[in-house]
C-alpha positions as a Python dict, from the first residue, in 0.01 Angstrom:
ca = {
    (1, 'M'): (0, 0, 0),
    (2, 'E'): (-26, -16, 381),
    (3, 'N'): (208, 231, 565),
    (4, 'H'): (409, -13, 769),
    (5, 'L'): (469, -228, 454),
    (6, 'L'): (583, 90, 271),
    (7, 'D'): (796, 167, 573),
    (8, 'Q'): (977, -155, 579),
    (9, 'I'): (1035, -137, 182),
    (10, 'I'): (1204, 211, 239),
    (11, 'K'): (1410, 74, 525),
    (12, 'D'): (1533, -214, 310),
    (13, 'C'): (1611, 10, 32),
    (14, 'I'): (1819, 220, 273),
    (15, 'K'): (2014, -95, 330),
    (16, 'G'): (2063, -146, -48),
    (17, 'K'): (1829, -457, -104),
    (18, 'S'): (1773, -483, -469),
    (19, 'K'): (1438, -655, -424),
    (20, 'A'): (1303, -370, -220),
    (21, 'Q'): (1434, -118, -479),
    (22, 'E'): (1271, -329, -760),
    (23, 'F'): (926, -338, -564),
    (24, 'L'): (949, 20, -495),
    (25, 'Y'): (1024, 89, -866),
    (26, 'V'): (735, -142, -992),
    (27, 'E'): (488, 31, -720),
    (28, 'F'): (553, 386, -828),
    (29, 'A'): (692, 409, -1166),
    (30, 'S'): (372, 460, -1363),
    (31, 'K'): (266, 734, -1133),
    (32, 'M'): (599, 907, -1146),
    (33, 'L'): (614, 854, -1528),
    (34, 'G'): (286, 1068, -1531),
    (35, 'V'): (470, 1349, -1330),
    (36, 'S'): (767, 1328, -1565),
    (37, 'L'): (537, 1326, -1877),
    (38, 'R'): (410, 1664, -1769),
    (39, 'Y'): (756, 1822, -1788),
    (40, 'S'): (874, 1635, -2106),
    (41, 'K'): (819, 1692, -2468),
    (42, 'D'): (769, 1317, -2538),
    (43, 'L'): (759, 971, -2389),
    (44, 'A'): (1142, 893, -2441),
    (45, 'E'): (1232, 1219, -2247),
    (46, 'A'): (984, 1145, -1976),
    (47, 'E'): (1116, 799, -1951),
    (48, 'D'): (1488, 913, -1934),
    (49, 'T'): (1377, 1176, -1648),
    (50, 'L'): (1204, 902, -1475),
    (51, 'Q'): (1520, 670, -1481),
    (52, 'D'): (1742, 951, -1365),
    (53, 'G'): (1487, 1046, -1093),
    (54, 'F'): (1482, 697, -952),
    (55, 'I'): (1850, 674, -928),
    (56, 'K'): (1850, 988, -734),
    (57, 'I'): (1564, 856, -515),
    (58, 'F'): (1776, 545, -429),
    (59, 'Q'): (2076, 753, -362),
    (60, 'N'): (1889, 992, -134),
    (61, 'I'): (1637, 742, 21),
    (62, 'K'): (1825, 758, 346),
    (63, 'S'): (1734, 1133, 374),
    (64, 'Y'): (1380, 1058, 377),
    (65, 'Q'): (1264, 1103, 742),
    (66, 'F'): (924, 895, 751),
    (67, 'K'): (740, 1223, 788),
    (68, 'G'): (481, 1326, 534),
    (69, 'S'): (390, 1147, 217),
    (70, 'F'): (674, 931, 70),
    (71, 'E'): (508, 955, -278),
    (72, 'G'): (509, 1334, -229),
    (73, 'W'): (889, 1325, -156),
    (74, 'M'): (947, 1104, -465),
    (75, 'R'): (730, 1333, -672),
    (76, 'R'): (941, 1637, -569),
    (77, 'I'): (1254, 1442, -688),
    (78, 'I'): (1109, 1366, -1017),
    (79, 'V'): (1020, 1725, -1079),
    (80, 'N'): (1359, 1847, -954),
    (81, 'T'): (1532, 1604, -1190),
    (82, 'A'): (1309, 1737, -1480),
    (83, 'L'): (1411, 2104, -1380),
    (84, 'E'): (1777, 2004, -1364),
    (85, 'K'): (1750, 1858, -1724),
    (86, 'F'): (1569, 2179, -1830),
    (87, 'R'): (1830, 2401, -1695),
    (88, 'K'): (2123, 2213, -1834),
    (89, 'A'): (1976, 2192, -2180),
    (90, 'K'): (2052, 2567, -2244),
    (91, 'K'): (1896, 2530, -2575),
    (92, 'I'): (1599, 2739, -2448),
    (93, 'K'): (1602, 3108, -2515),
    (94, 'V'): (1485, 3296, -2205),
    (95, 'V'): (1128, 3430, -2271),
    (96, 'E'): (1158, 3753, -2067),
    (97, 'E'): (846, 3934, -1903),
    (98, 'F'): (615, 4125, -2139),
    (99, 'I'): (276, 4280, -2088),
    (100, 'E'): (107, 4048, -1823),
    (101, 'I'): (-188, 3885, -1981),
    (102, 'E'): (-472, 3861, -1754),
    (103, 'D'): (-673, 3528, -1726),
    (104, 'D'): (-1037, 3602, -1785),
    (105, 'G'): (-1130, 3279, -1596),
    (106, 'D'): (-1455, 3235, -1787),
    (107, 'E'): (-1348, 2896, -1928),
    (108, 'N'): (-1510, 2584, -1782),
    (109, 'Y'): (-1278, 2298, -1908),
    (110, 'S'): (-1456, 2058, -1685),
    (111, 'E'): (-1736, 1973, -1928),
    (112, 'L'): (-1533, 1973, -2238),
    (113, 'D'): (-1539, 1663, -2456),
    (114, 'I'): (-1154, 1600, -2466),
    (115, 'S'): (-958, 1317, -2334),
    (116, 'I'): (-692, 1344, -2077),
    (117, 'D'): (-444, 1194, -2334),
    (118, 'V'): (-521, 1465, -2586),
    (119, 'L'): (-474, 1734, -2316),
    (120, 'L'): (-139, 1601, -2223),
    (121, 'K'): (-27, 1587, -2559),
    (122, 'M'): (-120, 1953, -2599),
    (123, 'V'): (76, 2046, -2271),
    (124, 'Q'): (358, 1849, -2422),
    (125, 'E'): (365, 2036, -2757),
    (126, 'L'): (399, 2380, -2563),
    (127, 'P'): (723, 2558, -2597),
    (128, 'D'): (973, 2420, -2323),
    (129, 'R'): (956, 2726, -2089),
    (130, 'Y'): (579, 2753, -2104),
    (131, 'R'): (543, 2394, -2049),
    (132, 'M'): (771, 2385, -1740),
    (133, 'V'): (580, 2691, -1588),
    (134, 'F'): (246, 2572, -1662),
    (135, 'S'): (317, 2215, -1514),
    (136, 'L'): (481, 2360, -1204),
    (137, 'Y'): (199, 2618, -1142),
    (138, 'V'): (-109, 2437, -1260),
    (139, 'L'): (-46, 2057, -1223),
    (140, 'D'): (184, 2073, -924),
    (141, 'G'): (77, 2364, -742),
    (142, 'Y'): (417, 2580, -708),
    (143, 'P'): (353, 2955, -639),
    (144, 'H'): (504, 3186, -878),
    (145, 'N'): (797, 3291, -630),
    (146, 'E'): (910, 2922, -618),
    (147, 'I'): (886, 2885, -987),
    (148, 'A'): (1094, 3204, -1036),
    (149, 'E'): (1361, 3059, -800),
    (150, 'V'): (1393, 2707, -940),
    (151, 'M'): (1381, 2826, -1299),
    (152, 'N'): (1599, 3126, -1234),
    (153, 'I'): (1342, 3379, -1374),
    (154, 'S'): (1143, 3677, -1233),
    (155, 'V'): (819, 3637, -1086),
    (156, 'G'): (674, 3845, -1343),
    (157, 'T'): (834, 3638, -1623),
    (158, 'S'): (679, 3328, -1462),
    (159, 'K'): (333, 3491, -1461),
    (160, 'S'): (377, 3603, -1829),
    (161, 'N'): (482, 3257, -1936),
    (162, 'L'): (203, 3095, -1742),
    (163, 'A'): (-58, 3340, -1912),
    (164, 'R'): (109, 3266, -2277),
    (165, 'G'): (116, 2895, -2199),
    (166, 'R'): (-255, 2894, -2102),
    (167, 'A'): (-345, 3116, -2413),
    (168, 'I'): (-178, 2860, -2637),
    (169, 'L'): (-341, 2569, -2470),
    (170, 'K'): (-680, 2739, -2497),
    (171, 'Q'): (-622, 2790, -2876),
    (172, 'K'): (-521, 2438, -2916),
    (173, 'V'): (-821, 2306, -2729),
    (174, 'N'): (-1059, 2545, -2922),
    (175, 'D'): (-896, 2418, -3248),
    (176, 'Y'): (-932, 2055, -3145),
    (177, 'L'): (-1300, 2106, -3037),
    (178, 'S'): (-1369, 2282, -3369),
    (179, 'V'): (-1218, 2000, -3587),
    (180, 'K'): (-1410, 1747, -3373),
    (181, 'E'): (-1741, 1924, -3414),
    (182, 'N'): (-1686, 1960, -3789),
    (183, 'N'): (-1608, 1586, -3811),
    (184, 'L'): (-1925, 1510, -3633),
    (185, 'R'): (-2136, 1719, -3888),
    (186, 'V'): (-1980, 1544, -4174),
    (187, 'C'): (-2091, 1198, -4022),
}
């Protein structure tokens, strides 16, 4: 979408024009759902976060200053909405810092024969706290000090949760690939 067209749509949204809001939603909903899915355990939760996020986007669109990426601004609101839901749930037991697990960095996942949908499903199956830290750090590039702040945990706990989430994902990927390889041998 051209910048001047997007700017006009944003200005119309600020004025409360429903057609502009609908256009903006249709234009960005699928991308923002992808963001929301990374922080959710399933599609229903992701869709709920998406809807709440878009409500906040439309309520706060007047604060967008037409500097930087509008899509990035929206993404931040969706991520923050997911984090708010996570904090409000209070059903999660805090996983405190333990021995920090070092990442050996030897894995080369870029050549794996595994679809993005399967990987996303594996991320969604992580325990909530690990999923949140993994998504913030790996998928959205937050540093550990910001993760610690937004999740109200220590930096060490963030690092530990990331290492544990990665270890679980690594095991899931290895298990998946083993099953897939065994199935190919049977054929």
